[in-house]
C-alpha positions as CSV (number, residue, x, y, z in Angstrom):
1,M,0.1,0.0,-0.1
2,R,2.8,2.5,0.7
3,K,4.4,2.1,-2.3
4,L,1.2,2.7,-4.5
5,V,0.4,5.6,-2.4
6,A,3.8,6.9,-2.8
7,T,3.6,6.4,-6.6
8,S,0.2,7.7,-6.9
9,I,1.2,11.0,-4.9
10,S,4.3,11.6,-7.5
11,T,2.0,10.8,-10.5
12,L,-1.1,13.0,-9.2
13,L,0.4,16.0,-10.4
14,L,0.3,14.6,-14.1
15,L,-3.7,14.3,-13.6
16,S,-5.7,17.1,-15.7
17,P,-9.2,19.3,-15.3
18,L,-11.0,16.5,-16.4
19,A,-14.4,16.3,-18.1
20,F,-17.4,15.4,-16.3
21,A,-18.6,13.1,-19.6
22,G,-15.4,10.7,-18.4
23,V,-11.8,10.5,-19.3
24,V,-8.9,7.8,-19.4
25,M,-5.2,9.1,-19.2
26,D,-2.5,7.0,-19.4
27,L,0.9,7.6,-18.0
28,V,4.0,5.9,-18.3
29,T,7.1,5.8,-16.1
30,M,11.3,5.2,-17.0
31,D,14.0,4.9,-15.3
32,A,17.1,6.6,-15.8
33,S,18.2,4.5,-18.7
34,G,14.6,5.0,-20.2
35,Q,13.3,1.2,-19.8
36,E,9.6,1.7,-18.7
37,T,9.0,0.4,-15.2
38,E,5.2,0.9,-14.7
39,R,2.3,2.3,-16.4
40,S,-0.6,3.8,-14.6
41,R,-4.4,3.8,-15.9
42,I,-6.2,7.0,-14.4
43,Y,-9.9,7.1,-14.6
44,A,-12.4,10.3,-13.6
45,Q,-15.6,11.0,-14.2
46,S,-18.1,13.3,-11.9
47,G,-15.9,14.2,-9.3
48,K,-14.4,10.8,-8.6
49,I,-10.9,9.0,-9.5
50,R,-9.5,5.7,-10.3
51,M,-6.0,4.9,-10.7
52,E,-4.8,1.8,-11.3
53,Q,-0.8,0.7,-11.2
54,S,0.6,-2.0,-13.4
55,D,3.9,-3.5,-13.7
56,G,3.5,-4.7,-17.4
57,S,2.3,-8.0,-16.9
58,E,-0.8,-7.2,-14.4
59,T,-3.0,-4.4,-12.6
60,A,-1.4,-4.9,-9.0
61,A,-3.1,-2.2,-7.1
62,T,-6.2,0.3,-7.3
63,M,-6.8,3.4,-5.5
64,I,-10.4,4.7,-5.7
65,F,-10.6,8.7,-4.6
66,L,-14.6,9.2,-3.5
67,G,-14.6,12.9,-2.3
68,N,-14.4,11.7,1.3
69,E,-12.4,8.4,1.1
70,F,-9.7,6.5,-0.6
71,L,-10.2,3.1,-1.2
72,Y,-6.9,0.7,-1.9
73,I,-8.1,-2.4,-3.7
74,D,-5.4,-5.2,-3.7
75,Q,-6.0,-7.0,-7.2
76,R,-4.0,-9.8,-6.1
77,E,-5.1,-10.3,-2.8
78,K,-8.9,-9.6,-3.9
79,S,-8.8,-7.2,-0.6
80,Y,-9.4,-3.7,0.0
81,V,-8.8,-1.2,2.6
82,V,-10.6,2.3,3.3
83,M,-8.5,5.1,4.1
84,D,-10.8,7.8,5.7
85,E,-11.8,9.9,8.9
86,A,-12.3,7.1,11.2
87,M,-9.0,5.4,10.1
88,L,-6.9,8.2,10.9
89,D,-8.6,8.5,14.3
90,E,-8.5,5.2,14.7
91,V,-4.6,5.3,14.1
92,S,-4.6,8.0,16.6
93,A,-6.2,6.1,19.3
94,K,-3.9,3.2,18.7
95,M,-1.0,5.3,18.9
96,N,-2.0,7.1,21.8
97,E,-2.7,3.5,23.8
98,V,1.1,2.8,23.0
99,M,2.3,6.0,23.9
100,K,0.6,5.2,27.6
101,E,2.3,2.0,27.7
102,M,5.6,2.9,26.9
103,Q,5.4,5.8,29.6
104,A,3.6,3.2,32.3
105,Q,7.1,1.1,31.5
106,L,9.6,3.9,31.7
107,A,7.7,4.9,35.0
108,N,8.6,1.0,36.5
109,M,12.5,1.8,35.3
110,P,15.2,2.7,37.8
111,P,16.3,6.5,36.8
112,E,19.4,6.1,35.3
113,Q,18.0,3.5,33.2
114,R,14.9,6.2,32.6
115,A,16.9,9.0,31.9
116,M,18.8,6.8,29.1
117,M,15.5,5.2,27.4
118,E,14.1,8.9,27.5
119,Q,17.3,10.5,25.7
120,M,17.0,7.3,23.1
121,M,13.4,7.8,22.2
122,K,13.5,11.4,22.2
123,G,13.7,11.4,18.4
124,Q,11.1,9.0,17.6
125,M,8.2,10.7,20.0
126,Q,9.0,13.5,17.9
127,G,8.7,12.0,14.6
128,M,5.3,10.4,16.3
129,S,4.1,13.6,16.7
130,A,1.3,15.1,14.3
131,Q,2.3,18.6,15.6
132,Q,5.8,18.4,14.5
133,A,7.4,21.5,12.9
134,P,7.5,21.6,9.1
135,S,10.3,20.4,7.8
136,S,12.9,22.9,6.9
137,S,13.1,21.4,3.2
138,A,9.7,22.0,2.2
139,P,9.5,21.9,-1.6
140,R,9.2,25.2,-3.3
141,V,8.7,25.9,-7.2
142,E,10.4,28.3,-9.2
143,A,9.2,28.8,-13.2
144,M,11.8,28.3,-15.3
145,G,10.3,29.7,-18.5
146,G,8.8,28.0,-21.9
147,G,9.5,24.7,-23.2
148,E,8.4,21.7,-25.0
149,W,7.2,18.2,-24.7
150,K,6.5,16.3,-27.6
151,S,3.6,17.9,-29.2
152,Y,3.0,20.4,-26.3
153,K,4.1,23.9,-25.3
154,C,4.7,24.3,-22.0
155,R,5.7,26.3,-18.9
156,Q,8.6,24.9,-17.3
157,Y,9.3,24.5,-13.3
158,A,11.7,23.3,-10.9
159,V,11.1,21.7,-7.5
160,F,13.5,22.0,-4.7
161,E,13.7,20.6,-1.4
162,G,16.2,22.8,0.3
163,A,19.1,23.6,-2.1
164,E,18.6,20.5,-4.0
165,K,16.5,20.2,-6.9
166,V,13.9,17.1,-7.0
167,Q,11.9,17.8,-9.8
168,D,11.2,19.3,-13.3
169,I,8.0,20.1,-14.5
170,C,6.8,20.4,-17.7
171,A,3.0,22.0,-17.6
172,A,0.9,22.5,-20.9
173,E,-1.7,25.0,-21.3
174,L,-5.1,23.5,-20.2
175,D,-6.7,23.9,-23.5
176,E,-4.7,21.7,-25.2
177,V,-5.3,18.9,-23.0
178,D,-8.4,17.0,-24.0
179,G,-11.1,17.1,-21.3
180,A,-10.2,20.7,-20.1
181,D,-11.4,22.7,-17.4
182,E,-14.3,21.2,-15.3
183,V,-13.4,18.9,-13.3
184,I,-10.3,21.1,-11.2
185,E,-12.0,21.2,-7.9
186,T,-12.3,17.3,-7.8
187,F,-8.6,17.3,-8.0
188,R,-8.0,20.2,-5.7
189,K,-10.5,18.3,-3.2
190,M,-8.3,15.1,-3.5
191,A,-5.1,16.9,-3.0
192,A,-6.0,18.6,-0.1
193,Y,-7.6,15.2,1.3
194,I,-4.3,13.9,0.8
195,T,-2.7,16.8,2.6
196,K,-5.0,16.4,5.5
197,M,-4.6,12.6,5.7
198,T,-0.8,13.1,5.9
199,E,-0.9,15.5,8.2
200,S,-3.0,13.9,10.5
201,M,-1.0,10.7,10.8
202,P,1.3,10.0,14.0
203,M,3.9,9.1,12.3
204,R,4.7,10.4,8.5
205,S,7.6,11.0,6.4
206,D,8.5,14.1,4.9
207,D,10.3,12.6,1.9
208,R,7.7,12.5,-0.6
209,I,6.5,16.1,-2.4
210,N,2.7,15.9,-1.7
211,P,0.9,17.5,-4.8
212,G,-1.3,19.7,-2.8
213,E,2.0,21.6,-1.7
214,L,2.6,22.3,-5.5
215,M,-0.5,22.5,-7.3
216,D,-1.6,26.0,-6.6
217,E,1.8,27.2,-7.9
218,I,1.8,25.5,-11.2
219,D,-0.1,27.0,-13.8
220,G,-1.3,24.3,-16.6
221,F,-1.4,20.9,-17.0
222,P,1.7,18.8,-16.0
223,V,2.5,16.5,-19.1
224,H,6.1,15.4,-18.4
225,T,7.7,15.3,-14.8
226,I,11.7,14.3,-14.3
227,D,12.2,13.1,-10.7
228,Y,15.9,13.5,-9.4
229,K,17.8,11.9,-6.7
230,N,21.4,13.1,-5.2
231,G,21.4,15.6,-8.4
232,V,20.7,12.4,-11.3
233,V,17.7,11.4,-12.8
234,A,16.2,8.9,-11.1
235,R,12.6,8.6,-13.2
236,E,10.5,10.2,-15.6
237,T,6.5,10.1,-16.1
238,S,4.5,11.5,-18.7
239,L,1.3,11.6,-20.2
240,D,1.0,8.8,-23.1
241,S,-2.7,8.7,-24.2
242,V,-6.1,10.4,-23.4
243,T,-9.6,9.5,-24.3
244,E,-12.8,11.3,-23.1
245,K,-15.7,8.6,-23.0
246,D,-18.4,7.8,-20.4
247,L,-17.6,5.5,-17.9
248,D,-19.4,2.6,-15.9
249,E,-20.2,3.8,-12.3
250,G,-19.2,0.8,-11.2
251,M,-15.5,1.4,-11.8
252,F,-15.5,3.6,-8.8
253,A,-16.6,1.0,-6.4
254,V,-15.0,-2.4,-4.9
255,P,-15.3,-5.4,-7.4
256,E,-18.1,-7.7,-5.8
257,G,-16.6,-10.7,-3.6
258,Y,-13.5,-8.8,-2.4
259,R,-12.5,-8.5,1.2
260,R,-12.2,-5.8,3.2
261,Q,-8.8,-5.8,5.3
262,D,-8.2,-4.4,8.5
263,P,-5.3,-2.5,8.0
264,F,-4.0,-3.1,11.8
265,G,-4.8,-6.8,11.7
266,P,-3.3,-9.4,11.1
267,R,-2.5,-10.5,7.0
């Protein structure tokens, strides 16, 4: 699930403001050598979005956004997880229980041992706090002028974390991409919901870019994104095709017979 979320978060910037009639988008990701590593297919209609990730041989997982919840569907296991505010409340409650247990164990330790354990755990406790200070390397976006990607004329953007460039983005004019401006609010709600979920998690990583932090700073539709790691190209994600058509509403639901998985229970 973590991998799909991370991958999905990095490809969300490739979502256009889609038409209510229904749109299917294909995205392709290649590694630094130009070898295709995965494909993503995105369906959007009536404020709902479905994202499928494939390794080339089969669809491994699907994520669906319904406005107030995400559904993560494991196609191989024929199971699914619901990610919503109730899940976040459960995570917080469980983490509070863990904290209380840890505090009780510390209280029973000799003073010297307790002081040593508290020092060792100090950094972990800060990382578990949903109220931790923002990262000093929060991403920033800089406009880099014009450019082109295939048939699209683009506005170029560079994304930095601290002094390090982590992305180049080529954003085309909205009216140059089929399925123009009508569902932009759906994408904004999805990005805002991701931000809300990320910030509410008791433990979270700041090493991934949240598109909710970037989309207001990018004018246009990103058709090509380059990700960098330690100053070198790590992967490229680009829009491969767009098709407008009416979609079956069943595409935005869990398939019949799939088992709901407790994210906190045994696998």
